[in-house]
C-alpha positions as CSV (number, residue, x, y, z in Angstrom):
1,M,-101.3,23.3,7.5
2,K,-99.2,24.5,4.5
3,K,-100.7,27.2,2.3
4,N,-99.6,28.7,-1.0
5,F,-99.6,32.3,-0.1
6,K,-99.1,33.4,-3.7
7,S,-102.8,32.8,-4.2
8,T,-103.9,34.3,-0.8
9,S,-105.9,37.5,-1.2
10,L,-104.1,40.5,0.2
11,D,-105.3,42.7,3.0
12,E,-107.1,45.6,1.2
13,D,-106.2,48.1,3.9
14,T,-103.9,50.9,3.1
15,I,-101.0,50.9,5.6
16,A,-98.7,53.6,6.9
17,A,-95.6,53.7,9.1
18,I,-92.5,55.7,10.0
19,S,-89.7,54.1,7.9
20,T,-86.7,55.9,9.5
21,P,-85.2,55.3,12.9
22,L,-86.9,57.3,15.7
23,G,-85.0,60.2,17.3
24,E,-83.8,63.5,16.0
25,G,-82.3,63.7,12.5
26,G,-82.1,65.8,9.4
27,L,-84.8,63.8,7.6
28,G,-87.6,61.3,8.4
29,V,-89.8,59.3,6.1
30,V,-93.5,58.2,6.4
31,R,-94.4,55.5,4.0
32,I,-98.0,54.8,2.8
33,S,-98.9,51.8,0.7
34,G,-102.2,50.4,-0.6
35,R,-104.9,51.1,-3.1
36,E,-106.0,54.3,-1.2
37,A,-102.5,55.6,-0.8
38,F,-102.9,58.5,-3.4
39,V,-106.4,59.4,-2.1
40,I,-105.0,59.6,1.5
41,A,-102.0,61.7,0.3
42,D,-104.4,64.1,-1.5
43,K,-106.2,64.8,1.8
44,I,-103.1,65.7,3.8
45,F,-100.7,67.2,1.2
46,R,-100.8,70.7,-0.3
47,G,-98.6,71.3,-3.4
48,K,-98.8,72.4,-7.0
49,V,-99.8,68.8,-8.1
50,K,-102.2,66.4,-6.3
51,P,-100.5,63.1,-5.6
52,S,-103.3,61.2,-7.4
53,K,-102.6,63.2,-10.5
54,A,-98.8,63.1,-10.4
55,P,-96.7,60.9,-12.7
56,S,-95.0,57.8,-11.3
57,H,-91.6,58.1,-9.6
58,T,-91.8,61.9,-9.3
59,V,-91.0,64.1,-6.2
60,H,-93.1,67.1,-5.2
61,Y,-92.5,70.0,-2.8
62,G,-95.3,71.1,-0.6
63,K,-96.6,70.8,3.0
64,V,-98.5,68.3,5.1
65,V,-101.5,69.8,6.8
66,V,-103.9,68.7,9.5
67,L,-106.8,66.9,7.9
68,N,-109.7,69.1,6.7
69,T,-107.7,72.3,7.5
70,D,-104.8,74.2,6.1
71,E,-102.9,74.1,9.4
72,E,-99.3,73.3,8.4
73,I,-97.4,70.5,10.1
74,D,-94.2,70.6,8.0
75,E,-92.7,71.4,4.6
76,V,-92.0,68.1,2.9
77,L,-91.0,66.3,-0.3
78,L,-93.6,63.8,-1.4
79,T,-92.6,60.9,-3.7
80,V,-95.3,59.2,-5.8
81,M,-94.8,55.7,-7.1
82,H,-97.4,53.9,-9.3
83,P,-97.6,50.0,-9.3
84,P,-96.3,47.7,-10.3
85,K,-92.8,49.3,-10.0
86,T,-93.0,50.0,-6.3
87,Y,-91.6,48.2,-3.3
88,T,-94.9,46.5,-2.5
89,K,-96.3,46.5,-6.1
90,E,-99.1,48.7,-4.7
91,P,-99.7,52.4,-5.0
92,L,-97.0,53.9,-2.7
93,V,-96.3,57.3,-1.3
94,E,-93.2,58.4,0.7
95,I,-93.3,61.7,2.6
96,S,-89.9,63.1,3.6
97,S,-90.1,65.6,6.4
98,H,-87.7,67.0,9.0
99,G,-86.5,64.2,11.2
100,S,-88.3,65.1,14.5
101,S,-90.2,62.2,16.1
102,F,-92.9,64.7,17.0
103,I,-93.4,65.8,13.4
104,L,-93.2,62.3,12.0
105,Y,-95.9,61.1,14.5
106,K,-98.1,64.0,13.6
107,I,-97.8,63.2,9.8
108,L,-98.5,59.5,10.6
109,N,-101.5,60.4,12.7
110,Q,-102.9,62.5,9.8
111,A,-102.4,59.6,7.4
112,K,-104.3,57.4,9.9
113,E,-107.1,59.9,10.2
114,A,-107.4,60.1,6.4
115,G,-108.0,56.3,6.2
116,A,-104.7,54.5,6.6
117,R,-104.0,51.7,9.1
118,L,-100.8,51.5,11.1
119,A,-98.6,48.9,9.5
120,N,-97.5,45.8,11.4
121,P,-93.8,44.9,11.7
122,G,-92.5,44.0,8.3
123,E,-95.8,44.4,6.6
124,F,-94.4,46.4,3.6
125,T,-92.0,43.6,2.9
126,L,-94.7,41.0,3.5
127,R,-96.8,42.6,0.8
128,A,-93.8,42.6,-1.5
129,F,-93.6,38.9,-1.0
130,L,-97.3,38.2,-1.3
131,N,-97.5,40.3,-4.5
132,G,-94.7,38.3,-6.0
133,R,-92.1,41.0,-6.2
134,I,-89.6,39.0,-4.1
135,D,-89.6,35.4,-2.7
136,L,-89.4,34.6,0.9
137,A,-85.6,34.1,1.0
138,Q,-85.2,37.6,-0.6
139,A,-87.7,39.0,1.9
140,E,-85.5,37.7,4.8
141,A,-82.5,39.2,3.1
142,V,-84.0,42.6,3.5
143,A,-83.6,42.2,7.3
144,E,-80.1,40.9,6.8
145,L,-79.2,43.9,4.7
146,I,-80.5,46.3,7.4
147,K,-78.5,44.6,10.1
148,A,-75.2,44.2,8.1
149,K,-72.2,45.5,10.0
150,T,-69.3,44.9,7.5
151,D,-68.6,44.9,3.8
152,L,-68.5,41.1,3.8
153,S,-71.8,40.6,5.7
154,L,-73.3,43.2,3.3
155,K,-72.0,41.2,0.3
156,V,-73.7,38.1,1.5
157,A,-77.0,39.9,2.3
158,L,-77.0,41.5,-1.2
159,S,-76.4,38.2,-2.9
160,H,-79.5,36.8,-1.1
161,L,-81.5,39.9,-2.0
162,K,-80.5,39.5,-5.6
163,G,-81.9,36.0,-5.6
164,E,-78.6,34.0,-5.9
165,L,-79.6,31.6,-3.2
166,S,-83.2,31.4,-4.6
167,F,-81.8,30.6,-8.0
168,K,-79.9,27.6,-6.6
169,L,-82.9,26.4,-4.7
170,N,-85.2,26.7,-7.6
171,S,-82.8,24.6,-9.7
172,F,-83.1,21.8,-7.1
173,R,-86.9,22.1,-7.1
174,E,-87.1,22.0,-10.9
175,N,-85.1,18.8,-10.9
176,L,-87.2,17.2,-8.2
177,I,-90.4,18.2,-9.9
178,E,-89.2,16.5,-13.1
179,I,-88.3,13.3,-11.2
180,L,-91.6,13.3,-9.4
181,A,-93.5,13.8,-12.7
182,N,-91.8,10.8,-14.2
183,L,-92.6,8.7,-11.1
184,E,-96.2,9.8,-11.2
185,V,-96.6,8.5,-14.7
186,Q,-95.2,5.1,-13.5
187,I,-97.6,5.2,-10.5
188,D,-100.6,5.9,-12.8
189,F,-99.6,3.2,-15.2
190,P,-98.2,0.4,-13.0
191,E,-98.2,-2.3,-15.7
192,E,-94.6,-1.7,-16.5
193,D,-91.7,-1.7,-14.0
194,L,-89.3,1.2,-13.7
195,E,-86.7,0.9,-16.4
196,P,-83.1,0.3,-15.2
197,K,-81.9,3.4,-17.1
198,D,-84.6,5.5,-15.5
199,K,-83.7,4.2,-12.0
200,E,-80.0,5.0,-12.7
201,Y,-80.9,8.5,-13.9
202,I,-83.0,9.2,-10.8
203,L,-80.2,8.0,-8.5
204,K,-77.7,10.2,-10.2
205,E,-80.0,13.3,-10.1
206,L,-80.7,12.7,-6.4
207,D,-77.0,12.5,-5.7
208,N,-76.5,15.8,-7.6
209,I,-79.2,17.6,-5.6
210,K,-77.9,16.2,-2.3
211,G,-74.4,17.3,-3.3
212,G,-75.6,20.8,-4.0
213,I,-77.4,20.9,-0.6
214,D,-74.3,19.6,1.2
215,K,-72.3,22.4,-0.4
216,L,-74.7,25.0,0.9
217,L,-74.8,23.4,4.4
218,D,-71.0,23.5,4.5
219,T,-71.1,27.3,4.4
220,Y,-73.6,27.8,7.2
221,D,-71.2,28.1,10.2
222,E,-69.3,30.9,8.4
223,G,-72.5,32.5,7.0
224,K,-74.0,32.6,10.5
225,I,-70.8,34.5,11.7
226,L,-71.2,37.0,8.9
227,K,-74.9,37.5,9.8
228,D,-74.8,37.5,13.6
229,G,-71.1,38.2,14.3
230,L,-68.2,36.2,15.6
231,R,-68.2,35.9,19.4
232,V,-64.6,36.4,20.5
233,V,-63.8,36.0,24.2
234,I,-60.5,37.3,25.6
235,V,-59.3,35.1,28.5
236,G,-56.1,34.8,30.6
237,K,-54.9,35.1,34.2
238,P,-55.0,38.5,35.9
239,N,-52.6,41.2,34.7
240,V,-51.5,39.6,31.4
241,G,-53.0,42.5,29.4
242,K,-56.5,41.4,28.4
243,S,-58.0,44.8,28.8
244,S,-55.0,46.4,27.1
245,L,-55.6,44.0,24.2
246,L,-59.3,44.9,24.1
247,N,-58.4,48.6,23.9
248,A,-55.8,47.9,21.2
249,L,-58.3,45.9,19.1
250,L,-60.9,48.6,19.4
251,K,-58.4,51.4,18.9
252,E,-59.9,53.2,21.9
253,E,-59.6,53.2,25.7
254,R,-62.7,51.2,26.4
255,A,-61.5,49.2,29.4
256,I,-59.7,50.4,32.6
257,V,-56.1,49.3,32.6
258,T,-54.1,49.3,35.9
259,P,-51.0,47.4,37.2
260,V,-53.3,45.9,39.9
261,P,-54.2,42.3,39.1
262,G,-58.0,41.6,39.0
263,T,-59.1,45.1,37.8
264,T,-61.7,43.6,35.5
265,R,-64.4,42.0,37.6
266,D,-67.3,41.8,35.1
267,V,-67.5,41.0,31.4
268,I,-67.1,44.0,29.0
269,S,-68.3,43.7,25.4
270,E,-67.9,45.8,22.3
271,D,-68.5,45.4,18.5
272,A,-65.6,45.4,16.0
273,N,-64.8,44.8,12.4
274,F,-62.0,42.3,11.6
275,K,-61.2,42.5,7.9
276,G,-64.9,42.4,7.0
277,V,-65.9,39.9,9.7
278,P,-68.3,41.4,12.3
279,V,-66.9,40.6,15.8
280,R,-68.3,40.9,19.3
281,L,-65.4,41.2,21.7
282,F,-65.7,40.1,25.3
283,D,-63.1,41.1,27.9
284,T,-63.3,38.8,31.0
285,A,-62.1,38.7,34.5
286,G,-58.7,37.2,35.1
287,F,-58.8,33.4,35.5
288,R,-57.4,32.2,38.8
289,V,-58.4,30.6,42.2
290,S,-59.7,33.5,44.3
291,K,-61.3,33.9,47.8
292,D,-62.6,37.3,46.9
293,T,-66.4,37.0,46.5
294,I,-66.7,39.6,43.7
295,E,-63.6,38.3,41.8
296,A,-64.9,34.8,42.1
297,E,-68.2,35.8,40.6
298,G,-66.3,37.5,37.7
299,I,-64.4,34.2,37.1
300,K,-67.6,32.3,37.1
301,R,-68.9,34.6,34.4
302,T,-65.6,34.1,32.5
303,K,-66.3,30.4,32.4
304,L,-69.9,31.0,31.1
305,E,-68.5,33.2,28.3
306,I,-66.0,30.5,27.3
307,G,-68.9,28.1,26.9
308,K,-70.6,30.5,24.4
309,A,-67.5,31.6,22.4
310,D,-67.0,31.1,18.7
311,M,-63.3,31.8,19.2
312,I,-61.1,32.5,22.2
313,L,-58.1,34.7,22.5
314,W,-55.9,33.3,25.2
315,V,-53.6,36.0,26.4
316,V,-50.3,34.8,27.9
317,D,-47.6,37.0,29.5
318,A,-44.5,36.3,27.4
319,S,-42.2,37.6,30.1
320,S,-43.1,34.7,32.4
321,G,-43.9,31.0,32.2
322,L,-47.2,29.3,32.6
323,D,-48.5,28.7,36.1
324,K,-51.0,26.2,37.4
325,D,-54.0,28.5,36.8
326,E,-53.1,28.9,33.1
327,L,-52.6,25.1,32.7
328,E,-56.1,24.7,34.1
329,L,-57.4,27.4,31.8
330,E,-55.8,25.6,28.8
331,K,-57.7,22.5,29.6
332,Q,-61.0,24.4,29.6
333,I,-60.4,26.0,26.2
334,E,-58.8,23.1,24.5
335,S,-61.9,22.0,22.7
336,F,-62.7,25.5,21.4
337,K,-61.2,27.3,18.4
338,H,-58.6,29.6,19.9
339,V,-55.5,31.7,19.2
340,V,-52.7,32.1,21.7
341,V,-51.8,35.7,22.2
342,L,-48.2,36.1,23.5
343,N,-48.4,39.6,25.1
344,K,-45.6,41.8,26.6
345,I,-43.3,40.4,24.0
346,D,-41.0,43.4,24.6
347,L,-40.5,42.4,28.3
348,G,-39.7,38.8,27.8
349,S,-36.2,37.4,27.7
350,E,-35.0,35.5,24.7
351,D,-35.0,32.3,26.7
352,S,-38.6,32.7,28.1
353,I,-40.0,33.6,24.7
354,S,-38.2,30.7,23.0
355,K,-39.7,28.2,25.6
356,L,-43.2,29.6,25.0
357,L,-42.8,29.3,21.2
358,D,-41.7,25.7,21.5
359,R,-44.7,25.1,23.9
360,F,-47.2,26.5,21.4
361,E,-45.6,25.4,18.1
362,N,-48.6,23.2,17.2
363,K,-51.1,26.0,18.0
364,I,-52.0,29.2,16.3
365,Y,-50.2,32.0,18.1
366,K,-49.3,35.6,17.7
367,E,-46.7,37.8,19.4
368,I,-47.9,41.3,20.4
369,C,-47.3,44.2,22.7
370,A,-50.8,45.4,23.5
371,I,-49.7,48.6,25.2
372,K,-47.6,49.7,22.2
373,R,-50.2,48.2,19.8
374,E,-47.6,46.2,18.0
375,G,-48.6,43.0,16.2
376,I,-52.3,43.8,16.5
377,E,-53.0,43.8,12.8
378,D,-51.4,40.4,12.4
379,L,-53.6,39.1,15.2
380,I,-56.7,40.6,13.5
381,D,-55.7,38.9,10.3
382,A,-55.3,35.6,12.0
383,V,-58.7,35.8,13.7
384,A,-60.4,36.8,10.4
385,K,-58.7,34.0,8.4
386,E,-59.7,31.4,11.1
387,A,-63.3,32.6,11.1
388,I,-63.9,32.8,7.3
389,T,-62.2,30.3,5.1
390,F,-64.1,30.6,1.8
391,D,-62.8,32.8,-1.1
392,R,-64.1,36.3,-0.3
393,D,-63.5,37.4,-3.9
394,A,-65.1,34.4,-5.6
395,N,-68.2,35.2,-7.7
396,G,-71.2,32.8,-7.7
397,D,-70.5,31.2,-4.4
398,V,-73.7,31.3,-2.3
399,V,-73.4,31.4,1.4
400,L,-76.1,30.0,3.8
401,S,-76.6,32.3,6.8
402,N,-80.2,31.6,8.1
403,F,-81.0,28.8,10.6
404,R,-84.5,28.4,9.1
405,H,-82.9,27.7,5.7
406,K,-80.4,25.3,7.3
407,D,-83.2,23.4,9.1
408,A,-85.3,23.1,5.9
409,L,-82.3,21.9,3.8
410,L,-81.5,19.2,6.4
411,R,-85.1,18.0,6.2
412,S,-84.9,18.0,2.4
413,K,-81.6,16.1,2.5
414,E,-83.2,13.5,4.8
415,G,-86.1,13.1,2.4
416,L,-83.7,12.6,-0.5
417,S,-81.7,10.0,1.4
418,K,-84.9,8.0,2.2
419,A,-86.0,8.2,-1.4
420,K,-82.7,6.9,-2.6
421,K,-82.8,4.1,-0.1
422,S,-86.3,3.1,-1.0
423,L,-85.4,3.2,-4.7
424,T,-82.3,1.0,-4.1
425,E,-84.4,-1.5,-2.1
426,K,-87.1,-1.6,-4.8
427,L,-89.9,-0.4,-2.5
428,S,-93.2,0.8,-4.0
429,L,-92.9,4.0,-6.1
430,E,-95.5,5.6,-3.8
431,F,-93.0,5.6,-0.9
432,I,-90.3,7.1,-3.1
433,A,-92.6,9.8,-4.3
434,L,-93.7,10.6,-0.8
435,D,-90.1,11.1,0.4
436,L,-89.4,13.3,-2.7
437,R,-92.4,15.5,-1.9
438,I,-91.1,16.0,1.6
439,A,-87.7,17.1,0.1
440,L,-89.5,19.3,-2.4
441,D,-91.7,21.0,0.2
442,A,-88.8,21.6,2.6
443,I,-87.0,23.5,-0.2
444,G,-90.2,25.3,-1.0
445,E,-90.5,26.6,2.6
446,I,-87.3,28.6,2.1
447,I,-88.4,30.5,-0.9
448,G,-92.1,30.6,0.0
449,K,-93.6,28.1,-2.4
450,T,-94.9,26.1,0.5
451,V,-95.1,27.9,3.8
452,T,-97.3,28.1,6.9
453,E,-98.9,31.2,8.2
454,D,-97.0,30.7,11.5
455,I,-93.7,30.8,9.7
456,L,-94.7,34.0,7.9
457,N,-95.8,35.6,11.2
458,K,-92.5,34.6,12.9
459,I,-90.3,35.9,10.0
460,F,-92.0,39.3,9.6
461,S,-92.5,40.0,13.3
462,D,-88.7,40.3,13.6
463,F,-88.8,43.2,11.1
464,C,-89.0,46.9,12.1
465,V,-92.4,48.4,11.6
466,G,-91.5,50.7,8.7
467,K,-90.1,47.9,6.6
């Protein structure tokens, strides 16, 4: 059952959590939010000013003590923020201490003893959404921002957090609401048929909205790459230089390289940044027919990785021709987006290289020497350009990166198509209105206008506890 969570009463508990990663560090932060946040801070903080008496957005030096005693836990800086200009739009306190997990848990425990409840995953951001500071798409962008690995993925997450996606979706909703309002009048006063000019206007508006949705959907594949990373699998027969290529791309000696064919028996994976595109690289076992049990298992895993790849780097030894194993490998990767990497270009004869260039003239290929790390930047450029084709410097282009959003837009598009068909076939206006409400509700799910409790639980359970 769908509920409008904007009108749902908030949990009146005051919540607390550690908002910085666990482990040792210079600083750590405990966050407290809720109507009793200042009262709780008064009980455990000792400084020149009581938190409840402090002006908003001020920082105070003092110490955190064990409740009802003056036993010091740590010297801290305490930040006081009065609503509504806080992350949650509630009274909010942040305590910055030394970044020892032991100290942070002691401070958190004192906040709990003073009346706070331990926060659930994502509960601070959930409260920001329920209090109307951000919509649901912006709330999800917080998680995207935290997980961003490159400048480009950061740019997309920031655009979502700023509400650029929400602005587009709200414009679609407003147009649909206007159309529905006109239809409702016709349904309430059925004496007169829908005017031809009104019908023409509705069809035009539906096409415009559908076109806008299509434009967003077209960006999803690339947006997903920026959010989750491009899965790049390095394949080739044994001893063509796959591990050397991995090391060259990472600019470090990650994989063992020897002249012995079949050194790599298992899949090795590492993260990289290709011109702003987050990449997960997979170095695989050499592809060939083998009777060796361990090597055969490695080749089996290579085939599995090929099936999951977003892009394949097929490494070919430029100093030799293609053998039957490579021809078989070519068949297996033909349907996948791939780049042919002609390695050992320094060892190949002019004739052998010329034959390979002719062989791959209709494919994307790059000539490199992995050991000397020559041609690597050109290869990285080629992968990045194949992965992301939209204008990276364009302003105002919104990129879709969330599968939940894609699913909702597909359902909205289906509702629009049915409404358009019903209107063209002169079906009852009630049917048209029903399809338009389906389209409207689907868009509303993305920004939180119409959303189920199950969806909210799923979204925020993926957040870290302190956010």
